[in-house]
N, C-alpha and C positions, 0 to 999 in steps of 0.2 A: 526336621525340627533342629533348630540352631542349638551348638553347645555354647555355655560361656567362655569367653575367652581366656578367663583364669583357668579352666578345666580344660580347654582345647590345648593350651601352652605345656601342660602338663604331661597329656596323653602324647603330643608332638615329641617330649623330649625323650618318653619311653622308647616310641616308635625307633626314634634317629639311634639310639644306645642300642637297639636290639637289633637293627640292621647293621649297624656296624660291626658288631659282633658276629652275625653270621657272614657278612664279605671276609672277616679275618680267618673263619672257620672254613669258607670254601677256597680261600688262595692259598691256605698253608696245610690244609687238611687236620689241623690240629683245633682243640679248643682254644679261645682266644684267653689271652692271658689276664690274670685281675689287675686293674688299675690301682694306683694309690689312692683314688678317691672312693675305693669300693665301700667303704662303710658310708658313702653318702648316696651311694646310688639305691635307685629305690629297688624294693624287691621285686622281682618277675611275679605276676600272677597267672596260674594256669589259664591257657588260652580258653576262652569262652566262658569263664568263670569269674563273676565281679565280685570280689570281696570288700571292695570299698568303694566310693562314689564321690565325686564333686556337686555339692549343690548348685542347682541352677539359678539360684536367686542371689545368694551371698557368696558364692564361689569358694565356700570353705571347703578344703580339699582333704581325701584320706580319711572320710567318715565310714565306720563300718555298715555295711550296706544292711545288717540286722537291724540298724537304729534309724534308716531311713522313715519318710514319712509315708503311711501305708494310705493312699487314697481310694475313696470308693468309686471312684471315675477313672483314674488314670495312674500311670506309672508302674508297670509290673517290675519284677524284680530284675528283670533283664533288660529292660528300658534302660536307654542313653541318657533320659533326662529325668533326674531325681531330685528330690526336695528334702532338706531336713527338716525335723518336726519343729523346729522354733519357728523357721520362717512360715511356715503354715498356720502356728498358732499366732503369729504376729498379724497375719493377714484376716485372720477372724477376728483377733480382739481389736483392730483396725476397721472392721465392717459393721453391720449394723448392728446396735446396741451390743456390741461386743461378742455377739454370738453366732452372727452369720458372714460368711465370706464366699469369694468366688475362686475357684480351682484357676491357678496360674497358666494352665493349659488349655483347659476346654472350657473354662468359665460357667462351669456348673457350680451349683452352691454346696457349700459346705458348712459344717459344724462339727464340735467335738462333742462325743458322749462318752463316758467312762474310759478317757484316756485313748480313745479312738476317733479318727476323723470319718463322720459319717454324712450320709446325705441326709439334710433335715426334714423332718416329718411336716413342717410349715414355714413358709417363706414369710408369714405373718409378723409385721412389725407397725409400730406406731408412726404413720405419715405425719411428715413434719409440716404439710401445710394444715391437711383437715384436721389432724391429731387424733384420726381413728385407727384401730386395728385392723391393718389389710394386707393382702400380698402387695408387696413392692415390687414395681415395675421399673423405676428409676433408681438404682442403686446408688449412684453418685448423690444425688438430692434426698435420696431415701424418700421417695413420694410414690403415691399409689398410682393406679392405671387412671382413675378418674382425674385426678389432680393433674397427671400428665396431658390428658385431654385438655383440662380446663387452663394450665398454662398456655397451651398453643391458642385457647380462644378466650382470652381474659373480658368477657363481656360485663357491661354495666346491667345493674338490677337495681329495681325499686325495693324500697324497704316497704312491709305492710304495716308499720306503726307510725313510722315518722316521715314516709313517702320521700326520702331524699335517695338520691343515686350514688351506688357505691360500686367499684369495679371488682369483681371477685374472681380468682384464678382457679374456678373449680364448675364444671357443667352443671350449675343449678336448672338451668333449662329442662335437663332430664327429669326433674321433678314435677314441672307443670305439666295438667293435662290438657290445658290450652293456652295458647301464646298471650291470653289476657287473665288467667288465674294466678295467683300465688301457689308457688310449690309447697308440698307438704315437709319438706326437709330445710332444717334452719341452718344459718350462718351468722357469724357474731357482726353486730352492727356497729362501725365505727364510725358511723356520721352523728348520731345523736341518742341512740338509744343505749348502747352499752349493755347491749344483752343479745341474746340468739334469738333472731327473729326470721319471718318468711320472707321469699323474694319473689318477684316475676322480672323475667328480662325486658328491657325499654323496648319498644317497636322499632327503632333502627337497627337496634343489634338482632332482633329476631328473625330480621331478613338474612343476617350472616350466618345462621347456625347451619353447621356441615350436615348433609344428607346423612 
């Protein structure tokens, strides 16, 4: 896992200072003298113990380790990749319906409950295509699995009322018992009806339905 450049630069500076001090001690046999910039020098941390961290998203440094974002999936206290709470909150706020986000490390679903980051009990949300409350498969476009399939096969269907043809980005063929019957699930007719009607796939497109 890569460390952000801002965080990496800070660590390199500390490593260089520590190495220089050790070299002086080895050459002279005495502890290295304090420099005039001693007040600006970062405080040495006990080896193997992290008391602060650098956020891997915003690169803010020297954040107390106890205030890190504790995720249900990634980032133990000893991990080199940590995030601040605000960055994870922004990911969730900008996610689906402002309540579902993805872990920036492993892409698992995240939510916030009682000021804690948790694995959401449900990934259901309103699909932007069919407007139904379903499990979201395409996070970017907020679409359910059926609408993702339909988007790849936007076939033409005949309305059972006006009998005009309309292209529908949803697998309406799945709701037909036979290729000639109208399906049992409705979709909005934008041709003439202005209402939710039943549909059947046109014969030419019926031959292209995926197996």
